[in-house]
C-alpha positions in Angstrom: -20.7 24.6 25.7 -20.0 21.2 27.3 -19.2 18.1 25.2 -22.4 16.6 26.4 -24.4 19.5 25.1 -22.5 19.4 21.8 -23.4 15.7 21.2 -26.7 14.3 22.5 -25.5 10.8 23.0 -28.8 9.6 24.4 -30.6 10.8 21.3 -27.9 9.3 19.1 -28.3 5.9 20.7 -32.0 5.7 19.9 -31.0 5.4 16.3 -29.2 2.0 16.9 -30.4 -1.5 17.7 -27.4 -2.8 19.6 -28.1 -1.0 22.9 -31.4 -3.0 23.1 -29.3 -6.2 23.1 -27.4 -5.0 26.2 -24.2 -4.9 24.1 -21.3 -2.6 25.0 -19.8 -2.3 21.5 -16.1 -1.2 21.9 -14.7 -2.7 18.7 -15.4 0.3 16.5 -12.0 0.5 15.0 -12.8 -2.8 13.2 -16.4 -1.9 12.3 -19.0 0.5 13.6 -22.6 -0.4 14.3 -25.3 0.3 11.6 -28.1 2.7 12.5 -31.7 1.4 12.1 -32.4 3.9 9.3 -29.7 2.5 7.1 -30.9 -1.1 7.6 -34.5 0.1 6.8 -33.3 2.0 3.7 -31.5 -1.1 2.3 -34.8 -3.1 2.6 -36.8 -0.2 1.2 -34.6 0.0 -1.9 -35.3 -3.7 -2.8 -38.6 -3.4 -4.6 -37.3 -0.8 -7.1 -33.8 -2.3 -7.5 -32.4 -2.2 -11.0 -28.9 -2.1 -12.5 -27.3 1.3 -13.1 -26.0 2.7 -16.4 -27.6 -0.3 -18.1 -31.2 0.3 -18.8 -33.8 2.7 -20.1 -36.5 1.8 -17.6 -37.7 4.2 -15.0 -36.4 1.9 -12.3 -32.9 1.9 -13.9 -32.8 5.6 -14.3 -33.9 6.3 -10.8 -31.4 3.9 -9.3 -28.7 5.4 -11.4 -29.5 8.8 -10.1 -29.4 7.6 -6.5 -26.1 5.8 -7.2 -24.5 8.8 -8.8 -25.7 11.1 -6.1 -23.8 9.0 -3.6 -20.6 9.9 -5.4 -21.5 13.6 -5.0 -22.3 13.3 -1.3 -18.9 11.5 -0.7 -17.0 14.2 -2.6 -18.7 17.0 -0.7 -18.2 15.3 2.7 -14.4 15.0 2.2 -13.9 18.2 0.4 -13.1 16.8 -3.0 -13.6 19.0 -6.1 -16.2 16.7 -7.5 -17.3 13.1 -8.2 -14.6 12.7 -10.9 -12.0 12.2 -8.1 -14.0 9.4 -6.4 -13.7 5.6 -7.1 -15.6 3.0 -5.1 -14.3 -0.4 -4.2 -15.1 -3.1 -1.7 -13.0 -1.5 1.1 -9.9 0.7 1.8 -7.7 -2.3 1.2 -8.9 -2.8 -2.4 -8.7 1.0 -2.9 -5.0 1.0 -2.0 -4.4 -2.0 -4.2 -6.1 0.0 -7.0 -3.4 2.7 -6.6 -0.7 0.1 -6.6 -1.9 -1.6 -9.8 -2.6 1.7 -11.6 0.9 2.9 -11.0 2.5 -0.5 -11.6 3.9 0.3 -15.1 5.2 3.7 -14.1 7.9 2.5 -11.7 11.4 2.7 -13.0 14.4 0.6 -12.1 15.9 2.1 -9.0 12.7 3.8 -7.7 11.4 3.4 -4.2 8.2 3.6 -2.1 8.4 4.9 1.4 5.9 3.8 4.0 6.0 3.4 7.8 6.2 0.7 10.5 2.9 1.7 12.0 0.9 0.9 8.9 -2.1 -1.4 8.6 -1.1 -4.4 6.5 -3.3 -2.9 3.8 -0.8 -0.1 3.3 2.3 -2.2 3.5 1.7 -5.6 2.0 0.7 -4.2 -1.4 4.0 -2.3 -1.6 5.9 -5.2 -0.3 4.3 -7.4 -3.0 5.0 -4.7 -5.7 8.7 -4.5 -4.8 9.5 -8.1 -3.8 7.2 -10.2 -5.9 5.7 -8.4 -8.9 8.2 -6.0 -10.4 11.2 -8.4 -9.9 9.4 -10.7 -12.4 9.8 -7.9 -15.0 13.4 -7.3 -14.1 12.7 -4.1 -12.3 14.3 -3.3 -8.9 12.2 -1.1 -6.7 12.7 -0.7 -2.9 10.1 -0.5 -0.2 11.5 1.6 2.7 10.0 1.7 6.2 10.1 4.7 8.5 10.2 3.9 12.2 8.2 5.3 15.1 9.2 6.1 18.7 8.5 2.9 20.7 7.7 5.0 23.8 5.5 7.8 22.5 4.2 6.0 19.4 4.9 9.1 17.3 6.2 8.8 13.8 9.9 9.5 13.5 9.8 12.4 10.9 13.5 12.7 10.7 13.9 9.1 9.8 11.0 9.4 7.3 12.7 12.3 5.7 16.0 10.5 5.4 14.4 7.7 3.4 12.8 10.0 0.9 15.0 11.0 -2.0 14.8 11.9 -5.7 13.8 8.3 -6.6 10.8 8.1 -4.2 7.8 7.8 -6.4 5.3 7.5 -3.6 5.0 8.1 0.1 2.3 6.0 1.9 1.3 7.0 5.4 -1.6 6.3 7.7 -3.6 9.2 8.9 -4.1 7.5 12.3 -2.8 4.2 13.5 -5.3 1.5 14.3 -3.0 0.1 17.0 -1.0 3.0 18.5 -3.8 5.5 17.9 -1.3 8.0 16.8 -2.5 10.9 14.6 0.3 11.5 12.1 1.4 15.1 11.2 0.2 14.7 7.6 1.1 18.3 6.7 4.8 17.7 7.6 4.7 14.4 5.7 3.3 16.1 2.7 6.0 18.8 2.9 8.8 16.2 2.9 7.3 14.3 0.0 6.8 17.5 -2.0 10.5 18.3 -1.7 11.9 15.0 -3.0 12.4 16.2 -6.6 11.1 12.9 -8.1 10.2 13.3 -11.8 6.7 12.1 -12.3 5.3 11.2 -15.7 3.0 14.3 -15.7 6.0 16.6 -15.2 5.6 17.2 -11.4 8.9 17.1 -9.5 7.8 15.5 -6.2 6.7 12.3 -4.6 3.0 11.6 -4.5 1.3 11.1 -1.2 -1.2 8.3 -0.3 -3.0 8.5 3.0 -4.7 5.6 4.6 -7.7 7.4 6.1 -9.6 4.3 7.4 -9.2 5.4 11.1 -9.0 9.2 10.3 -12.1 10.0 8.2 -14.7 8.5 10.6 -13.8 10.7 13.5 -12.1 13.7 12.0 -13.1 16.6 9.8 -11.2 15.7 6.6 -10.5 18.0 3.7 -8.6 16.2 1.0 -7.9 19.3 -0.9 -6.4 21.1 2.1 -4.4 18.0 3.0 -2.8 18.2 -0.4 -3.0 14.4 -0.7 -2.8 12.7 -4.0 -4.7 9.6 -2.8 -6.9 9.0 0.2 -8.5 5.6 1.0 -11.2 4.8 3.6 -14.0 2.4 4.3 -17.7 2.8 5.1 -17.8 -0.1 7.4 -16.1 2.2 9.9 -18.5 4.9 9.1 -21.9 3.4 10.2 -22.6 1.6 6.9 -22.4 -2.2 7.2 -22.0 -2.8 3.5 -18.7 -3.6 1.6 -17.9 -0.2 0.2 -14.6 1.6 0.2 -13.5 4.9 -1.2 -10.5 6.0 -3.2 -10.1 9.7 -3.6 -7.5 10.8 -6.1 -6.6 14.0 -7.9 -8.6 14.0 -11.1 -5.6 14.5 -13.3 -4.0 11.3 -11.8 -7.1 9.2 -12.4 -7.4 10.6 -15.9 -3.9 9.7 -16.9 -3.5 6.4 -15.0 -4.4 2.9 -16.2 -7.5 1.4 -14.6 -7.2 -1.2 -12.0 -10.1 -3.4 -13.4 -11.2 -3.8 -17.0 -14.5 -4.8 -18.5 -18.0 -3.4 -18.8 -19.1 0.1 -18.0 -15.5 1.4 -17.6 -15.3 1.8 -21.4 -16.8 4.5 -23.5 -20.1 3.6 -25.1 -19.5 1.8 -28.3 -15.8 2.5 -28.3 -14.4 -1.1 -28.3 -12.7 -2.2 -31.5 -10.3 -5.1 -32.3 -7.3 -2.8 -32.2 -8.6 0.1 -30.1 -10.5 0.7 -26.8 -11.5 4.0 -25.3 -12.2 4.3 -21.6 -15.2 5.9 -20.0 -15.3 9.4 -18.5 -14.4 9.8 -14.8 -15.4 8.5 -12.4 -16.8 5.6 -14.3 -13.4 4.7 -15.8 -12.8 3.1 -12.4 -16.2 1.3 -12.1 -15.7 -1.9 -14.1 -18.7 -4.3 -14.0 -21.9 -4.1 -12.0 -21.0 -2.2 -8.8 -22.3 -2.7 -5.2 -25.2 -0.5 -6.1 -27.3 -0.6 -2.9 -24.1 -0.5 -0.8 -23.1 2.7 -2.5 -26.5 4.3 -2.1 -26.7 3.4 1.6 -23.1 4.5 2.2 -23.8 7.9 0.7 -26.8 8.2 3.0 -24.7 7.1 6.0 -22.7 10.3 5.6 -25.9 12.3 5.6 -27.2 10.4 8.7 -23.8 11.0 10.5 -24.4 14.7 10.1 -27.8 14.4 11.5 -26.7 12.3 14.5 -24.0 14.8 15.4 -26.1 18.0 14.7 -29.8 17.2 15.1 -30.3 13.6 16.2 -34.0 14.3 17.1 -34.9 15.6 13.6 -33.3 14.7 10.3 -32.0 17.5 8.1 -29.8 15.6 5.6 -30.7 11.9 5.6 -33.1 11.0 2.8 -33.2 14.5 1.4 -31.7 16.2 -1.7 -30.2 18.9 0.5 -26.6 19.7 -0.6 -24.0 18.7 2.0 -22.4 22.0 3.2 -18.8 21.9 4.2 -19.6 24.1 7.2 -22.1 21.5 8.5 -19.5 18.7 7.9 -16.9 20.7 9.9 -19.3 21.3 12.8 -20.6 17.7 12.9 -17.2 16.1 12.7 -15.8 18.6 15.3 -18.5 17.3 17.7 -17.8 13.7 16.9 -14.0 14.3 17.5 -14.6 16.1 20.8 -16.9 13.3 22.1 -14.5 10.6 21.0 -11.6 12.5 22.6 -13.5 12.7 25.9 -14.2 8.9 25.8 -10.5 8.2 24.9 -9.2 10.4 27.7 -11.5 8.7 30.2 -10.3 5.3 29.1 -6.6 6.3 29.2 -7.0 7.8 32.7 -8.8 4.7 34.0 -6.6 2.1 32.4 -3.3 3.9 33.3 -4.1 3.3 37.0 -4.2 -0.5 36.6 -1.1 -2.3 37.9 0.8 -4.3 35.3 -0.8 -2.7 32.3 1.2 -1.4 29.2 -0.7 1.1 27.0 0.6 1.8 23.5 0.8 5.1 21.7 0.5 8.7 22.8 -0.8 9.5 26.3 -2.5 12.7 25.2 -6.0 11.9 23.8 -5.8 15.0 21.6 -2.9 13.3 19.7 -4.6 10.0 19.1 -7.7 8.6 17.6 -10.5 7.0 19.6 -8.9 3.7 20.6 -6.6 2.3 23.3 -4.5 -0.8 22.8 -2.9 -2.5 25.8 -1.4 -5.6 27.3 -1.6 -6.9 30.9 1.6 -8.4 32.3 1.5 -12.2 32.2 -1.9 -12.3 30.4 -2.6 -13.5 26.9 -4.4 -10.7 25.1 -6.8 -13.1 23.5 -7.7 -14.5 26.9 -8.2 -10.9 28.1 -10.6 -10.2 25.3 -12.5 -13.4 25.9 -12.8 -12.5 29.6 -14.0 -9.0 28.7 -16.6 -10.6 26.4 -17.8 -12.7 29.3 -18.2 -9.4 31.3 -20.3 -8.0 28.4 -17.5 -5.8 27.0 -16.8 -6.3 23.3 -13.1 -5.6 22.4 -10.6 -7.0 20.0 -7.4 -8.9 20.5 -4.7 -9.7 17.9 -2.3 -7.8 15.8 -5.1 -5.6 14.4 -3.3 -6.0 11.0 -0.7 -3.7 12.4 1.8 -6.6 12.4 4.9 -4.5 11.7 4.3 -2.3 14.7 3.7 -5.2 17.1 7.0 -6.8 15.9 8.8 -3.4 16.3 7.8 -3.3 19.9 9.1 -6.9 20.4 5.7 -8.3 21.4 5.5 -12.1 21.5 3.1 -13.1 20.3 2.5 -10.0 18.2 -0.8 -9.1 19.7 -2.6 -6.7 22.1 -6.1 -6.1 23.4 -7.9 -3.0 22.0 -10.9 -1.0 23.1 -12.2 1.5 20.5 -15.0 4.1 20.7 -17.4 6.0 18.6 -20.1 8.6 18.9 -22.8 6.3 20.4 -20.6 5.1 23.3 -21.0 6.5 26.8 -18.7 7.4 29.7 -20.5 4.7 31.7 -19.6 2.1 29.2 -15.9 3.2 29.3 -16.1 2.9 33.1 -17.5 -0.6 32.9 -14.8 -1.6 30.5 -12.0 -0.1 32.7 -13.4 -1.9 35.8 -13.5 -5.2 33.9 -9.9 -4.8 32.8 -8.9 -4.0 36.4 -10.7 -7.2 37.6 -8.9 -9.3 35.0 -5.5 -7.8 35.8 -6.1 -8.5 39.5 -6.9 -12.1 38.7 -10.5 -11.9 40.0 -13.1 -14.2 38.5 -15.3 -12.3 36.0 -19.0 -12.7 36.5 -21.0 -13.3 33.4 -22.9 -10.4 32.1 -26.7 -10.9 32.0 -26.6 -10.1 28.3 -23.8 -12.7 27.7 -24.7 -16.1 26.3 -22.3 -18.8 25.3 -21.6 -19.0 21.6 -20.1 -21.6 19.4 -16.4 -20.9 19.1 -15.6 -19.8 15.6 -11.9 -19.5 16.3 -9.8 -22.1 18.2 -9.1 -21.0 21.8 -5.8 -19.1 22.1 -5.8 -17.8 18.5 -6.6 -14.2 17.7 -8.3 -15.0 14.4 -7.7 -13.3 11.1 -6.4 -9.8 10.8 
């Protein structure tokens, strides 16, 4: 069966509004486009909106049921044992910070955290802050160690990673897929090294715990957190079709049960169990749901996973979206295999086309099977921000900057630490890839770029020459 037959991209695109604008959306590693069904669902939920876990009205009970069902859908989608291992935050960044703060008091003097030079800032800066800014104020010395990557292949240096992990390594933090290099890391090998450290954890385990930044991994890859053997996995829904600020932290239930919460306040405490000298926390997962949550964002995000299954499997007729049908792991595997195959085809096409452009430098593995669906590059003598602006004038939406992978850009000696990036998802087409490659070739050759018919001047939100925020 051909990739085209496996994924009906024409049918998929009918679920989105952006093609009608003439947009070529190739900045999907930052955020994906929202399907029309999710936008309509958000509006439809408004008339019956009510808070959750805080009322006896029918509206509150029904909204609570929808909210809690989203936890179940997320757990089934990623292969978690159940909702007790799921905590929702604003994004993957906040989810990783939640791990950092929940473990804050467990670090002992002389411990270390090991992460890598290819991390998104969200999986480095919290550990930098922990070791350099927070724990020193309590007189505790903890190191943050950084494993390097091969500057040519973009592959993680596993030998160097292993050399940094020892009997005082409490936590190993590793991205599942780099948002700059595109590299898919060998998480099984990383887990094996972490498991052999011999670190004595408070629960009696003798190993380093493993945190995976899954922000670029989960949207395009079949992910089974139980099979991965990960202790923590974080990812965001704004890279998974949902436009709302919802992030996920998966953690082993026993770790969440024993750890201190990240946030304190209402709903994360057991009903009526607050006294002047004693407080009891709520059952999981609500122990990690302080205050009124992003209710509609959670509901719509849970439905985004159901809709993703439909788009990959049956885009012309819904089977999961808006239904109570349990999400089967076999369906998730089939759907995400189709998404991965389509993304790989688009990525390979982009790599082939871009590689033929004189003066281009492409970062990361050359094999599309070893990378996620993005290609970051620079053109000799061209400012990457100017390249992205020229692409926009040609109707191609890209991204220029450090992509919050600042360490990796510095490791490659890039000055400024920036690159231009094209990133793809299941609704992109080979024709769009070809148009993007042709536009990059024209820019590299110094040819004037004709304005796209869909392009209209916009007020500059970022001063010219600056890549904007990470």
